[in-house]
C-alpha beads as a LAMMPS data file, in Angstrom:
LAMMPS data file: protein, C-alpha beads

402 atoms
401 bonds

1 atom types
1 bond types

-500.0 500.0 xlo xhi
-500.0 500.0 ylo yhi
-500.0 500.0 zlo zhi

Masses

1 110.0

Atoms # bond

1 1 1 -392.290 -216.623 -374.222
2 1 1 -395.690 -216.317 -375.842
3 1 1 -396.450 -218.434 -378.418
4 1 1 -399.504 -216.609 -380.825
5 1 1 -400.465 -220.367 -382.163
6 1 1 -401.361 -221.375 -378.150
7 1 1 -403.446 -218.407 -377.495
8 1 1 -405.497 -218.819 -381.143
9 1 1 -406.091 -222.477 -380.473
10 1 1 -406.892 -221.394 -376.915
11 1 1 -409.437 -218.918 -378.188
12 1 1 -411.168 -221.205 -381.094
13 1 1 -411.539 -223.892 -378.035
14 1 1 -412.910 -221.633 -375.960
15 1 1 -415.456 -220.281 -378.235
16 1 1 -416.366 -223.372 -379.255
17 1 1 -417.281 -224.690 -375.482
18 1 1 -420.976 -223.188 -374.981
19 1 1 -422.218 -225.109 -378.525
20 1 1 -422.102 -227.861 -375.978
21 1 1 -422.234 -226.831 -372.466
22 1 1 -425.120 -224.502 -373.246
23 1 1 -427.435 -227.722 -373.405
24 1 1 -426.768 -228.562 -370.210
25 1 1 -428.321 -225.384 -368.574
26 1 1 -431.268 -224.799 -370.854
27 1 1 -432.225 -228.492 -370.582
28 1 1 -431.577 -231.948 -368.634
29 1 1 -428.384 -233.176 -368.637
30 1 1 -429.503 -236.324 -370.556
31 1 1 -429.624 -234.205 -373.431
32 1 1 -426.385 -233.905 -373.681
33 1 1 -425.710 -237.235 -374.892
34 1 1 -429.109 -238.693 -375.957
35 1 1 -431.585 -236.549 -378.321
36 1 1 -434.556 -238.125 -377.294
37 1 1 -433.971 -237.711 -373.643
38 1 1 -435.870 -234.370 -374.106
39 1 1 -437.565 -232.482 -377.019
40 1 1 -436.801 -235.517 -378.649
41 1 1 -439.976 -235.458 -381.306
42 1 1 -438.818 -232.494 -382.925
43 1 1 -436.725 -232.938 -386.451
44 1 1 -435.159 -229.989 -385.866
45 1 1 -433.518 -231.263 -382.479
46 1 1 -432.101 -234.342 -384.303
47 1 1 -430.634 -231.655 -386.928
48 1 1 -428.638 -229.750 -384.377
49 1 1 -428.044 -232.841 -382.548
50 1 1 -426.295 -234.204 -384.891
51 1 1 -424.460 -231.487 -386.970
52 1 1 -423.199 -230.781 -383.212
53 1 1 -422.064 -234.337 -382.519
54 1 1 -420.201 -234.465 -385.656
55 1 1 -418.119 -231.089 -385.737
56 1 1 -418.232 -229.772 -382.247
57 1 1 -418.622 -232.396 -379.476
58 1 1 -415.925 -233.438 -377.490
59 1 1 -413.707 -231.895 -379.869
60 1 1 -413.181 -228.117 -378.128
61 1 1 -412.267 -229.617 -374.995
62 1 1 -410.266 -231.645 -376.683
63 1 1 -408.252 -228.769 -377.823
64 1 1 -408.337 -227.391 -374.096
65 1 1 -407.107 -230.138 -372.708
66 1 1 -404.030 -230.651 -375.293
67 1 1 -402.758 -227.155 -374.726
68 1 1 -403.231 -228.068 -371.048
69 1 1 -400.881 -230.404 -371.392
70 1 1 -398.503 -228.060 -373.478
71 1 1 -398.776 -225.718 -371.015
72 1 1 -396.953 -227.977 -368.158
73 1 1 -394.311 -228.594 -370.142
74 1 1 -393.888 -224.665 -371.399
75 1 1 -394.440 -223.224 -367.962
76 1 1 -391.990 -225.755 -366.182
77 1 1 -389.125 -224.742 -368.369
78 1 1 -390.040 -220.717 -368.154
79 1 1 -389.706 -221.361 -364.324
80 1 1 -386.838 -223.570 -364.074
81 1 1 -384.284 -220.678 -363.677
82 1 1 -385.816 -218.979 -360.833
83 1 1 -387.464 -221.701 -358.481
84 1 1 -388.423 -225.280 -358.740
85 1 1 -390.885 -225.935 -361.526
86 1 1 -392.304 -228.304 -359.221
87 1 1 -393.449 -225.906 -356.602
88 1 1 -394.703 -223.765 -358.950
89 1 1 -396.426 -226.023 -360.472
90 1 1 -398.408 -227.861 -357.969
91 1 1 -399.413 -223.883 -356.240
92 1 1 -400.271 -223.103 -359.410
93 1 1 -402.584 -225.913 -360.278
94 1 1 -403.654 -225.960 -356.304
95 1 1 -405.401 -222.424 -356.698
96 1 1 -407.321 -223.797 -359.818
97 1 1 -408.504 -226.757 -358.007
98 1 1 -409.762 -224.217 -355.456
99 1 1 -411.135 -221.724 -358.436
100 1 1 -412.889 -224.984 -359.852
101 1 1 -414.006 -226.341 -356.993
102 1 1 -415.743 -222.470 -356.045
103 1 1 -417.078 -222.518 -359.688
104 1 1 -418.412 -226.142 -359.313
105 1 1 -420.178 -225.231 -355.613
106 1 1 -421.555 -222.246 -356.659
107 1 1 -422.233 -222.144 -360.281
108 1 1 -422.363 -224.793 -362.252
109 1 1 -421.660 -228.606 -361.557
110 1 1 -419.879 -229.061 -364.964
111 1 1 -416.850 -227.218 -364.190
112 1 1 -413.687 -228.555 -365.780
113 1 1 -411.102 -227.248 -363.987
114 1 1 -410.859 -229.216 -360.682
115 1 1 -410.479 -232.160 -362.845
116 1 1 -407.858 -230.646 -364.921
117 1 1 -406.223 -229.848 -361.861
118 1 1 -405.759 -233.250 -360.311
119 1 1 -404.352 -235.024 -363.843
120 1 1 -402.632 -231.896 -364.107
121 1 1 -400.568 -233.052 -360.677
122 1 1 -400.273 -236.362 -361.851
123 1 1 -398.797 -235.848 -364.856
124 1 1 -396.486 -233.218 -364.364
125 1 1 -394.125 -235.658 -362.729
126 1 1 -393.768 -236.732 -366.773
127 1 1 -393.038 -233.951 -368.391
128 1 1 -389.200 -234.315 -368.619
129 1 1 -389.797 -238.041 -370.267
130 1 1 -388.547 -238.453 -373.858
131 1 1 -391.300 -238.344 -376.799
132 1 1 -390.654 -241.622 -377.128
133 1 1 -391.497 -242.614 -373.213
134 1 1 -394.872 -240.187 -373.365
135 1 1 -396.058 -241.587 -376.749
136 1 1 -395.868 -245.489 -375.052
137 1 1 -397.744 -244.174 -371.811
138 1 1 -400.257 -241.988 -374.476
139 1 1 -401.022 -245.361 -376.309
140 1 1 -401.506 -247.327 -372.764
141 1 1 -404.044 -244.354 -371.520
142 1 1 -406.308 -244.164 -374.963
143 1 1 -406.484 -247.687 -374.950
144 1 1 -407.447 -248.057 -371.331
145 1 1 -410.011 -245.476 -372.168
146 1 1 -411.263 -246.728 -375.408
147 1 1 -411.766 -250.027 -373.390
148 1 1 -413.446 -248.910 -370.602
149 1 1 -415.814 -246.789 -373.284
150 1 1 -416.545 -250.356 -374.577
151 1 1 -419.176 -252.344 -373.034
152 1 1 -420.282 -255.715 -374.202
153 1 1 -422.351 -256.669 -371.565
154 1 1 -424.345 -253.470 -372.215
155 1 1 -425.784 -254.744 -375.182
156 1 1 -427.517 -257.657 -373.531
157 1 1 -429.064 -255.592 -370.514
158 1 1 -432.428 -254.741 -369.572
159 1 1 -432.100 -250.999 -368.366
160 1 1 -435.425 -250.913 -367.216
161 1 1 -434.743 -253.254 -364.443
162 1 1 -434.567 -250.696 -361.183
163 1 1 -430.789 -251.878 -360.592
164 1 1 -429.876 -249.677 -363.602
165 1 1 -432.131 -246.907 -362.431
166 1 1 -429.181 -244.492 -361.993
167 1 1 -428.288 -244.658 -365.911
168 1 1 -432.086 -244.407 -366.577
169 1 1 -431.367 -240.860 -364.778
170 1 1 -428.619 -240.457 -366.389
171 1 1 -429.189 -241.170 -370.134
172 1 1 -433.130 -241.179 -370.502
173 1 1 -435.097 -239.666 -367.557
174 1 1 -438.759 -240.240 -367.154
175 1 1 -441.022 -237.578 -367.796
176 1 1 -441.499 -237.312 -363.870
177 1 1 -438.000 -236.909 -363.535
178 1 1 -437.744 -234.262 -365.922
179 1 1 -440.749 -232.396 -364.910
180 1 1 -439.518 -232.360 -361.171
181 1 1 -435.809 -231.449 -362.261
182 1 1 -437.552 -228.296 -364.219
183 1 1 -439.333 -227.365 -361.454
184 1 1 -435.922 -227.461 -359.416
185 1 1 -434.378 -225.215 -361.808
186 1 1 -436.687 -223.252 -362.176
187 1 1 -436.584 -222.077 -358.650
188 1 1 -434.324 -219.535 -356.616
189 1 1 -430.801 -220.186 -356.095
190 1 1 -430.527 -222.563 -353.647
191 1 1 -433.343 -224.805 -354.918
192 1 1 -430.899 -224.743 -358.970
193 1 1 -428.113 -226.037 -356.804
194 1 1 -429.746 -228.438 -355.210
195 1 1 -431.353 -229.947 -358.282
196 1 1 -428.059 -229.721 -360.719
197 1 1 -426.016 -231.434 -357.885
198 1 1 -425.609 -235.220 -358.473
199 1 1 -428.918 -237.385 -357.485
200 1 1 -428.605 -241.045 -355.262
201 1 1 -430.714 -243.409 -357.167
202 1 1 -430.121 -245.894 -354.584
203 1 1 -428.807 -246.528 -351.321
204 1 1 -426.589 -249.590 -352.206
205 1 1 -423.722 -249.208 -355.163
206 1 1 -425.951 -250.960 -358.316
207 1 1 -425.045 -252.565 -361.298
208 1 1 -425.929 -249.389 -363.052
209 1 1 -423.143 -247.550 -361.451
210 1 1 -420.465 -249.935 -362.539
211 1 1 -421.959 -248.923 -365.820
212 1 1 -421.550 -245.389 -365.118
213 1 1 -417.886 -245.733 -363.125
214 1 1 -416.592 -247.115 -366.159
215 1 1 -418.254 -244.471 -368.659
216 1 1 -416.796 -241.411 -366.428
217 1 1 -413.559 -243.642 -366.315
218 1 1 -413.088 -243.869 -369.973
219 1 1 -413.773 -239.927 -370.249
220 1 1 -410.768 -239.152 -367.337
221 1 1 -408.087 -241.466 -369.115
222 1 1 -409.062 -239.714 -372.478
223 1 1 -408.385 -236.208 -370.993
224 1 1 -405.072 -237.620 -369.156
225 1 1 -404.210 -239.135 -372.774
226 1 1 -404.925 -235.566 -374.166
227 1 1 -402.845 -233.621 -371.701
228 1 1 -400.537 -236.143 -372.991
229 1 1 -400.033 -235.719 -376.053
230 1 1 -400.270 -232.124 -375.579
231 1 1 -396.803 -232.575 -373.883
232 1 1 -395.636 -234.471 -377.014
233 1 1 -397.315 -232.096 -379.897
234 1 1 -394.874 -229.108 -377.733
235 1 1 -392.224 -230.716 -377.614
236 1 1 -392.108 -231.740 -381.379
237 1 1 -393.107 -228.116 -382.499
238 1 1 -396.176 -229.159 -384.042
239 1 1 -398.034 -226.521 -381.591
240 1 1 -395.475 -223.974 -381.943
241 1 1 -395.993 -223.963 -386.204
242 1 1 -393.052 -225.619 -386.217
243 1 1 -393.770 -228.321 -389.229
244 1 1 -393.862 -228.031 -392.426
245 1 1 -397.078 -226.743 -394.412
246 1 1 -397.434 -230.443 -395.678
247 1 1 -397.254 -231.762 -392.242
248 1 1 -400.332 -230.138 -391.306
249 1 1 -402.234 -230.912 -394.445
250 1 1 -401.899 -233.986 -393.709
251 1 1 -402.827 -233.684 -390.537
252 1 1 -406.154 -231.621 -390.902
253 1 1 -407.331 -233.865 -394.059
254 1 1 -406.490 -237.236 -392.112
255 1 1 -407.547 -236.237 -388.771
256 1 1 -411.015 -234.408 -390.133
257 1 1 -411.858 -237.216 -392.382
258 1 1 -411.391 -239.790 -390.388
259 1 1 -413.318 -237.906 -387.615
260 1 1 -416.313 -236.715 -389.323
261 1 1 -416.244 -240.454 -390.904
262 1 1 -416.647 -241.908 -387.756
263 1 1 -418.914 -239.641 -386.179
264 1 1 -421.205 -239.901 -389.220
265 1 1 -420.743 -243.669 -388.742
266 1 1 -421.539 -243.654 -384.746
267 1 1 -424.445 -241.375 -385.183
268 1 1 -426.417 -243.544 -388.037
269 1 1 -425.346 -246.549 -385.181
270 1 1 -427.400 -244.900 -382.687
271 1 1 -430.058 -243.684 -384.540
272 1 1 -431.084 -247.236 -386.162
273 1 1 -432.082 -247.864 -382.482
274 1 1 -433.274 -244.892 -381.373
275 1 1 -430.365 -243.946 -379.243
276 1 1 -430.674 -246.946 -376.456
277 1 1 -428.347 -247.164 -373.433
278 1 1 -428.013 -250.592 -374.571
279 1 1 -426.086 -249.361 -377.873
280 1 1 -424.292 -246.634 -376.949
281 1 1 -423.137 -248.016 -373.710
282 1 1 -421.945 -251.027 -375.525
283 1 1 -420.019 -249.387 -378.590
284 1 1 -421.705 -245.931 -379.106
285 1 1 -419.612 -244.342 -376.892
286 1 1 -416.544 -245.885 -377.558
287 1 1 -416.866 -244.661 -381.400
288 1 1 -417.595 -241.226 -380.348
289 1 1 -414.752 -240.967 -378.524
290 1 1 -412.407 -242.116 -381.151
291 1 1 -413.756 -239.558 -383.663
292 1 1 -413.849 -236.711 -381.377
293 1 1 -409.950 -237.236 -381.013
294 1 1 -409.133 -237.737 -384.436
295 1 1 -411.243 -234.587 -385.180
296 1 1 -409.569 -232.659 -382.243
297 1 1 -406.335 -233.632 -383.768
298 1 1 -407.423 -232.481 -387.322
299 1 1 -408.878 -228.656 -386.052
300 1 1 -405.477 -228.115 -384.832
301 1 1 -403.809 -229.050 -388.189
302 1 1 -406.158 -226.686 -389.813
303 1 1 -405.670 -223.978 -387.731
304 1 1 -401.953 -224.239 -387.798
305 1 1 -401.615 -224.667 -391.437
306 1 1 -403.822 -221.278 -391.957
307 1 1 -401.197 -219.837 -389.179
308 1 1 -398.615 -220.777 -391.316
309 1 1 -400.202 -220.043 -394.861
310 1 1 -401.227 -215.887 -392.759
311 1 1 -404.699 -216.864 -394.108
312 1 1 -407.414 -214.870 -391.249
313 1 1 -405.136 -213.153 -389.705
314 1 1 -407.515 -210.234 -388.381
315 1 1 -409.728 -213.270 -387.400
316 1 1 -406.837 -215.249 -385.609
317 1 1 -405.685 -211.585 -383.646
318 1 1 -409.344 -211.750 -382.150
319 1 1 -409.174 -215.478 -381.088
320 1 1 -405.361 -214.929 -379.323
321 1 1 -407.135 -212.256 -377.199
322 1 1 -410.079 -214.368 -375.905
323 1 1 -407.328 -217.096 -375.691
324 1 1 -405.257 -214.756 -373.455
325 1 1 -408.334 -214.347 -370.999
326 1 1 -409.304 -218.277 -371.527
327 1 1 -409.834 -218.502 -367.279
328 1 1 -412.002 -215.599 -367.213
329 1 1 -413.918 -216.010 -370.047
330 1 1 -414.528 -219.963 -369.270
331 1 1 -415.895 -218.825 -365.809
332 1 1 -417.926 -215.831 -367.519
333 1 1 -419.425 -218.317 -369.952
334 1 1 -420.855 -220.143 -366.960
335 1 1 -422.169 -217.074 -365.284
336 1 1 -423.863 -215.661 -368.054
337 1 1 -425.958 -218.979 -369.278
338 1 1 -426.366 -219.264 -365.589
339 1 1 -428.598 -216.203 -365.801
340 1 1 -429.901 -216.849 -368.649
341 1 1 -431.220 -219.928 -367.807
342 1 1 -431.806 -220.728 -364.377
343 1 1 -435.001 -219.583 -362.376
344 1 1 -433.087 -217.097 -360.070
345 1 1 -431.878 -215.043 -363.126
346 1 1 -434.058 -215.534 -366.651
347 1 1 -435.434 -218.934 -366.306
348 1 1 -435.773 -219.759 -369.894
349 1 1 -434.621 -223.286 -368.777
350 1 1 -436.628 -225.862 -371.009
351 1 1 -438.020 -223.604 -373.435
352 1 1 -435.561 -223.125 -375.867
353 1 1 -434.925 -225.710 -378.977
354 1 1 -431.316 -226.932 -379.917
355 1 1 -431.494 -224.401 -382.644
356 1 1 -432.344 -221.483 -380.530
357 1 1 -429.267 -222.702 -378.059
358 1 1 -426.891 -222.403 -380.835
359 1 1 -428.061 -218.812 -381.736
360 1 1 -427.417 -218.172 -378.222
361 1 1 -423.990 -219.828 -378.054
362 1 1 -423.001 -217.520 -381.210
363 1 1 -423.613 -214.494 -379.511
364 1 1 -421.597 -215.287 -376.290
365 1 1 -418.739 -215.956 -378.958
366 1 1 -419.480 -212.745 -380.595
367 1 1 -420.125 -210.883 -377.085
368 1 1 -416.604 -212.368 -375.748
369 1 1 -415.158 -211.884 -379.224
370 1 1 -415.613 -208.163 -378.327
371 1 1 -414.964 -208.133 -374.499
372 1 1 -411.667 -209.504 -374.984
373 1 1 -410.302 -207.298 -378.053
374 1 1 -411.487 -204.436 -375.547
375 1 1 -409.949 -205.345 -372.191
376 1 1 -406.441 -206.870 -373.800
377 1 1 -405.861 -203.115 -374.961
378 1 1 -406.282 -202.352 -371.982
379 1 1 -405.253 -204.664 -369.177
380 1 1 -401.727 -206.836 -370.115
381 1 1 -404.315 -210.214 -368.503
382 1 1 -407.910 -210.803 -367.175
383 1 1 -409.003 -210.442 -364.005
384 1 1 -408.990 -214.332 -362.769
385 1 1 -405.943 -214.667 -364.645
386 1 1 -404.415 -211.433 -363.005
387 1 1 -405.098 -212.857 -359.705
388 1 1 -404.681 -216.665 -360.297
389 1 1 -401.197 -215.638 -361.375
390 1 1 -400.430 -213.254 -358.458
391 1 1 -401.701 -216.178 -356.099
392 1 1 -399.331 -218.673 -357.627
393 1 1 -396.163 -216.067 -357.610
394 1 1 -397.270 -214.219 -353.957
395 1 1 -397.016 -210.949 -355.574
396 1 1 -399.462 -208.803 -357.319
397 1 1 -398.421 -208.626 -361.007
398 1 1 -398.864 -206.083 -363.676
399 1 1 -402.634 -205.300 -364.687
400 1 1 -403.232 -202.337 -365.992
401 1 1 -401.718 -200.651 -369.332
402 1 1 -400.234 -197.212 -368.816

Bonds

1 1 1 2
2 1 2 3
3 1 3 4
4 1 4 5
5 1 5 6
6 1 6 7
7 1 7 8
8 1 8 9
9 1 9 10
10 1 10 11
11 1 11 12
12 1 12 13
13 1 13 14
14 1 14 15
15 1 15 16
16 1 16 17
17 1 17 18
18 1 18 19
19 1 19 20
20 1 20 21
21 1 21 22
22 1 22 23
23 1 23 24
24 1 24 25
25 1 25 26
26 1 26 27
27 1 27 28
28 1 28 29
29 1 29 30
30 1 30 31
31 1 31 32
32 1 32 33
33 1 33 34
34 1 34 35
35 1 35 36
36 1 36 37
37 1 37 38
38 1 38 39
39 1 39 40
40 1 40 41
41 1 41 42
42 1 42 43
43 1 43 44
44 1 44 45
45 1 45 46
46 1 46 47
47 1 47 48
48 1 48 49
49 1 49 50
50 1 50 51
51 1 51 52
52 1 52 53
53 1 53 54
54 1 54 55
55 1 55 56
56 1 56 57
57 1 57 58
58 1 58 59
59 1 59 60
60 1 60 61
61 1 61 62
62 1 62 63
63 1 63 64
64 1 64 65
65 1 65 66
66 1 66 67
67 1 67 68
68 1 68 69
69 1 69 70
70 1 70 71
71 1 71 72
72 1 72 73
73 1 73 74
74 1 74 75
75 1 75 76
76 1 76 77
77 1 77 78
78 1 78 79
79 1 79 80
80 1 80 81
81 1 81 82
82 1 82 83
83 1 83 84
84 1 84 85
85 1 85 86
86 1 86 87
87 1 87 88
88 1 88 89
89 1 89 90
90 1 90 91
91 1 91 92
92 1 92 93
93 1 93 94
94 1 94 95
95 1 95 96
96 1 96 97
97 1 97 98
98 1 98 99
99 1 99 100
100 1 100 101
101 1 101 102
102 1 102 103
103 1 103 104
104 1 104 105
105 1 105 106
106 1 106 107
107 1 107 108
108 1 108 109
109 1 109 110
110 1 110 111
111 1 111 112
112 1 112 113
113 1 113 114
114 1 114 115
115 1 115 116
116 1 116 117
117 1 117 118
118 1 118 119
119 1 119 120
120 1 120 121
121 1 121 122
122 1 122 123
123 1 123 124
124 1 124 125
125 1 125 126
126 1 126 127
127 1 127 128
128 1 128 129
129 1 129 130
130 1 130 131
131 1 131 132
132 1 132 133
133 1 133 134
134 1 134 135
135 1 135 136
136 1 136 137
137 1 137 138
138 1 138 139
139 1 139 140
140 1 140 141
141 1 141 142
142 1 142 143
143 1 143 144
144 1 144 145
145 1 145 146
146 1 146 147
147 1 147 148
148 1 148 149
149 1 149 150
150 1 150 151
151 1 151 152
152 1 152 153
153 1 153 154
154 1 154 155
155 1 155 156
156 1 156 157
157 1 157 158
158 1 158 159
159 1 159 160
160 1 160 161
161 1 161 162
162 1 162 163
163 1 163 164
164 1 164 165
165 1 165 166
166 1 166 167
167 1 167 168
168 1 168 169
169 1 169 170
170 1 170 171
171 1 171 172
172 1 172 173
173 1 173 174
174 1 174 175
175 1 175 176
176 1 176 177
177 1 177 178
178 1 178 179
179 1 179 180
180 1 180 181
181 1 181 182
182 1 182 183
183 1 183 184
184 1 184 185
185 1 185 186
186 1 186 187
187 1 187 188
188 1 188 189
189 1 189 190
190 1 190 191
191 1 191 192
192 1 192 193
193 1 193 194
194 1 194 195
195 1 195 196
196 1 196 197
197 1 197 198
198 1 198 199
199 1 199 200
200 1 200 201
201 1 201 202
202 1 202 203
203 1 203 204
204 1 204 205
205 1 205 206
206 1 206 207
207 1 207 208
208 1 208 209
209 1 209 210
210 1 210 211
211 1 211 212
212 1 212 213
213 1 213 214
214 1 214 215
215 1 215 216
216 1 216 217
217 1 217 218
218 1 218 219
219 1 219 220
220 1 220 221
221 1 221 222
222 1 222 223
223 1 223 224
224 1 224 225
225 1 225 226
226 1 226 227
227 1 227 228
228 1 228 229
229 1 229 230
230 1 230 231
231 1 231 232
232 1 232 233
233 1 233 234
234 1 234 235
235 1 235 236
236 1 236 237
237 1 237 238
238 1 238 239
239 1 239 240
240 1 240 241
241 1 241 242
242 1 242 243
243 1 243 244
244 1 244 245
245 1 245 246
246 1 246 247
247 1 247 248
248 1 248 249
249 1 249 250
250 1 250 251
251 1 251 252
252 1 252 253
253 1 253 254
254 1 254 255
255 1 255 256
256 1 256 257
257 1 257 258
258 1 258 259
259 1 259 260
260 1 260 261
261 1 261 262
262 1 262 263
263 1 263 264
264 1 264 265
265 1 265 266
266 1 266 267
267 1 267 268
268 1 268 269
269 1 269 270
270 1 270 271
271 1 271 272
272 1 272 273
273 1 273 274
274 1 274 275
275 1 275 276
276 1 276 277
277 1 277 278
278 1 278 279
279 1 279 280
280 1 280 281
281 1 281 282
282 1 282 283
283 1 283 284
284 1 284 285
285 1 285 286
286 1 286 287
287 1 287 288
288 1 288 289
289 1 289 290
290 1 290 291
291 1 291 292
292 1 292 293
293 1 293 294
294 1 294 295
295 1 295 296
296 1 296 297
297 1 297 298
298 1 298 299
299 1 299 300
300 1 300 301
301 1 301 302
302 1 302 303
303 1 303 304
304 1 304 305
305 1 305 306
306 1 306 307
307 1 307 308
308 1 308 309
309 1 309 310
310 1 310 311
311 1 311 312
312 1 312 313
313 1 313 314
314 1 314 315
315 1 315 316
316 1 316 317
317 1 317 318
318 1 318 319
319 1 319 320
320 1 320 321
321 1 321 322
322 1 322 323
323 1 323 324
324 1 324 325
325 1 325 326
326 1 326 327
327 1 327 328
328 1 328 329
329 1 329 330
330 1 330 331
331 1 331 332
332 1 332 333
333 1 333 334
334 1 334 335
335 1 335 336
336 1 336 337
337 1 337 338
338 1 338 339
339 1 339 340
340 1 340 341
341 1 341 342
342 1 342 343
343 1 343 344
344 1 344 345
345 1 345 346
346 1 346 347
347 1 347 348
348 1 348 349
349 1 349 350
350 1 350 351
351 1 351 352
352 1 352 353
353 1 353 354
354 1 354 355
355 1 355 356
356 1 356 357
357 1 357 358
358 1 358 359
359 1 359 360
360 1 360 361
361 1 361 362
362 1 362 363
363 1 363 364
364 1 364 365
365 1 365 366
366 1 366 367
367 1 367 368
368 1 368 369
369 1 369 370
370 1 370 371
371 1 371 372
372 1 372 373
373 1 373 374
374 1 374 375
375 1 375 376
376 1 376 377
377 1 377 378
378 1 378 379
379 1 379 380
380 1 380 381
381 1 381 382
382 1 382 383
383 1 383 384
384 1 384 385
385 1 385 386
386 1 386 387
387 1 387 388
388 1 388 389
389 1 389 390
390 1 390 391
391 1 391 392
392 1 392 393
393 1 393 394
394 1 394 395
395 1 395 396
396 1 396 397
397 1 397 398
398 1 398 399
399 1 399 400
400 1 400 401
401 1 401 402
């Protein structure tokens, strides 16, 4: 059974991803986290960064993660009568990991599919637990994520110390490191792939690496908790628009108000020290994590409310088309951005400010909306969706409409 609400939410999440991800193609990665890492003397960059931090950062991949968890419950139920749902889901996630690894190795190191595949295999075995049990595990996971994101010792660390070189490279690279990076990504394909891969700053595990591991683990546990939340929201009918209008109004109002308020507070806190690494890793990351969680739920409540009111039906139809081609569109976004910014094609990396990048991201979204509408009228599913499902079911799926 296909739920239009899931496709609409997936389409919204998909089109929101380039607003943030495009910076990872067009600037050093540190600029994704820190507005002072690149072009920090331009006021417009700070304005755009702040707006995106409040409205978009971590929100759209949060929706994706929730929908991924919901899809595990949905697909396990769908295939329960035909074969073992575990065997089908393992095949599905193993192939997703393969696609993600190819995407990460040959196109863009920021791939999320491999992470989803690994976490998906782990949480699949929780699908039959009661909503109460899932809720308890969810609370534990989000608490663990916040605990890892809160690093009180960081507030007293001198990050100029050589043992924290990895943090400096990750969060606030030197001008020399930025120049080296830009030279690499403005080169040929092999130069780009070499420069965008993870760089070791020390032959031994340092104190700086401890901080980055905790930062990464906070993100991973957040994704786990979001997927579990997706299971809960699907099991309780929230994502299928089975709750009252009042429920969605409250969900949207509380989520967006709380999320935006916390984001603004976090930005104020971080800007008070010019986004110092000591403050970011102390509690800035934790505040942004919590605020994004609230806003993500608020956005889901808002979209579900509008669907229930039957508002914006034409726009939602277009979003649902994009959502049905989410896998294809996600890889397409990486390909488009690589062709625009990397040296083996457009070579525009490092030449655009954040406002121009937002315009590019909006253009990519508009292109994908038009492409998805054109494609879905002629084919049952996207090309990568077709390939993925054919591999999972071990037989060719219907593709072209007659």
